C-alpha angles and dihedrals in degrees: 000000000000087000091054091053093049092047091049092050092050095048090062100243103166133211092276091071103053113184126197107254092201097060113079124225120255096251090049090053091049093053091045091053091048093048091044091052091048091048090046093052092045092051095040099045106022113027102028097054092053091046090048090047092052089045092050091046091051091047089050091049092049091049090048090051091049091049090048090049091050090048091049091047091050090047090050091050090049091047091049091049090047090049090050090050091047091048091049089051091049091049091049090048091048090049090050092050091048091048091049091048090050091049090049091047092049090049091048090046090050090048092049092046091049090047091048092047091050089049090050091050091048092047091045091052090048093048091046089050089050091047091049091047090049090047091048090047092047091048091048090048095050097037095088092045091048090047090052091045092047090048092049092046092047090049091052093046094047096036091227133089119272120206114246093219091055092046089049092053091049093049091047091051091046095046092045092054108023093177 
């Protein structure tokens, strides 16, 4: 357009022939249409396919990344669920082991208590036998002295002599059955 103005000014067209500066000349329109068609075909068939290919490749890469992320998320969820199941199994196994150990400990405790009680009974019987033996021995040891003392006491109380053999039989009968 600028060229058309300059050309018009050089040709000497005066002010009497006023041309519209906005309307292009026919040759300028022809060259514009040719360059526009060339540019259109270049963009449409050369530049646009490569841009669309890159765009589709990028979209495919993004979709692949999204799919991989979804797969990784699903795998993580499965791994977490599997870990929870494994943990629950381990907890159940630990609880079973603890219960078994408690049962064994209770049985062992009961066995030890029974053994201790039987030892206590045995020791008590042994001690009671020793006490009885000591008591019998002590009674046997003091029986003659008690018989003499009883005979002397009875003689003094009754003011007559009491036979030691009679006093000994009475003391033996009394000490044998104290009730």
